[in-house]
C-alpha positions as a Markdown table, in Angstrom:
| # | Residue | x | y | z |
|---|---|---|---|---|
| 1 | Unk | -3.6 | -10.8 | 3.6 |
| 2 | Unk | -2.8 | -7.2 | 2.8 |
| 3 | Unk | -4.8 | -4.3 | 4.1 |
| 4 | Unk | -5.6 | -3.2 | 0.6 |
| 5 | Unk | -7.1 | -6.7 | -0.1 |
| 6 | Unk | -9.3 | -6.4 | 3.0 |
| 7 | Unk | -10.3 | -2.9 | 1.9 |
| 8 | Unk | -11.3 | -4.2 | -1.5 |
| 9 | Unk | -13.4 | -7.0 | 0.0 |
| 10 | Unk | -15.1 | -4.5 | 2.3 |
| 11 | Unk | -15.7 | -2.0 | -0.5 |
| 12 | Unk | -17.1 | -4.6 | -2.8 |
| 13 | Unk | -19.2 | -6.2 | 0.0 |
| 14 | Unk | -17.7 | -9.6 | -0.9 |
| 15 | Unk | -17.7 | -11.0 | 2.6 |
| 16 | Unk | -17.7 | -10.1 | 6.3 |
| 17 | Unk | -14.2 | -8.6 | 6.8 |
| 18 | Unk | -14.4 | -9.0 | 10.6 |
| 19 | Unk | -13.4 | -12.6 | 10.0 |
| 20 | Unk | -9.9 | -11.3 | 9.3 |
| 21 | Unk | -9.6 | -9.7 | 12.7 |
| 22 | Unk | -9.1 | -11.1 | 16.2 |
| 23 | Unk | -12.1 | -9.7 | 18.1 |
| 24 | Unk | -11.8 | -12.1 | 21.0 |
| 25 | Unk | -10.1 | -9.6 | 23.3 |
| 26 | Unk | -12.0 | -6.4 | 22.4 |
| 27 | Unk | -13.1 | -4.6 | 25.5 |
| 28 | Unk | -15.1 | -1.4 | 25.9 |
| 29 | Unk | -13.1 | 1.1 | 28.0 |
| 30 | Unk | -15.0 | 2.4 | 31.0 |
| 31 | Unk | -18.1 | 0.5 | 30.0 |
| 32 | Unk | -20.0 | -2.1 | 31.8 |
| 33 | Unk | -22.6 | -3.6 | 29.4 |
| 34 | Unk | -26.2 | -3.2 | 30.3 |
| 35 | Unk | -28.9 | -5.1 | 28.4 |
| 36 | Unk | -31.7 | -3.0 | 26.9 |
| 37 | Unk | -34.6 | -4.4 | 25.0 |
| 38 | Unk | -36.1 | -2.2 | 22.3 |
| 39 | Unk | -39.0 | -3.0 | 20.0 |
| 40 | Unk | -38.7 | -1.6 | 16.5 |
| 41 | Unk | -41.3 | -1.6 | 13.7 |
| 42 | Unk | -40.6 | -4.3 | 11.0 |
| 43 | Unk | -39.6 | -1.8 | 8.4 |
| 44 | Unk | -37.0 | -0.3 | 10.7 |
| 45 | Unk | -35.5 | -3.8 | 11.4 |
| 46 | Unk | -35.3 | -4.5 | 7.7 |
| 47 | Unk | -33.6 | -1.2 | 7.0 |
| 48 | Unk | -31.1 | -1.8 | 9.8 |
| 49 | Unk | -30.4 | -5.3 | 8.5 |
| 50 | Unk | -29.8 | -4.0 | 5.0 |
| 51 | Unk | -27.4 | -1.3 | 6.1 |
| 52 | Unk | -25.6 | -3.6 | 8.5 |
| 53 | Unk | -25.1 | -6.1 | 5.7 |
| 54 | Unk | -23.9 | -3.4 | 3.4 |
| 55 | Unk | -21.1 | -2.4 | 5.8 |
| 56 | Unk | -20.4 | -5.9 | 7.0 |
| 57 | Unk | -21.5 | -5.6 | 10.7 |
| 58 | Unk | -24.3 | -7.0 | 12.8 |
| 59 | Unk | -27.6 | -5.3 | 13.5 |
| 60 | Unk | -26.5 | -4.7 | 17.1 |
| 61 | Unk | -23.3 | -3.2 | 16.0 |
| 62 | Unk | -24.9 | -0.7 | 13.6 |
| 63 | Unk | -27.4 | 0.4 | 16.3 |
| 64 | Unk | -24.6 | 0.9 | 18.7 |
| 65 | Unk | -22.5 | 2.8 | 16.2 |
| 66 | Unk | -25.3 | 5.1 | 15.2 |
| 67 | Unk | -26.4 | 5.8 | 18.8 |
| 68 | Unk | -22.8 | 6.5 | 19.8 |
| 69 | Unk | -22.4 | 9.0 | 16.9 |
| 70 | Unk | -25.6 | 10.8 | 17.8 |
| 71 | Unk | -24.8 | 10.9 | 21.5 |
| 72 | Unk | -21.3 | 12.2 | 20.7 |
| 73 | Unk | -22.8 | 14.9 | 18.4 |
| 74 | Unk | -25.2 | 16.0 | 21.2 |
| 75 | Unk | -22.4 | 16.1 | 23.8 |
| 76 | Unk | -20.3 | 18.4 | 21.6 |
| 77 | Unk | -23.3 | 20.8 | 21.1 |
| 78 | Unk | -23.7 | 21.4 | 24.8 |
């Protein structure tokens, strides 16, 4: 499949485009995972799920992306 076709599927939210990628060997560099449990209000979970579905990722992935973006912003401000 061409990249342009995957882009179109992503843009039109036709399906989860991650199915077209081999994610079995993805590793976080210099990162050892540590489990953290967080309780969110129901409205926040619903909003996270809606946005995650819109961009074709899991709830966990969108939380990680947004936290990473915010932490990166904060680190460049100091």
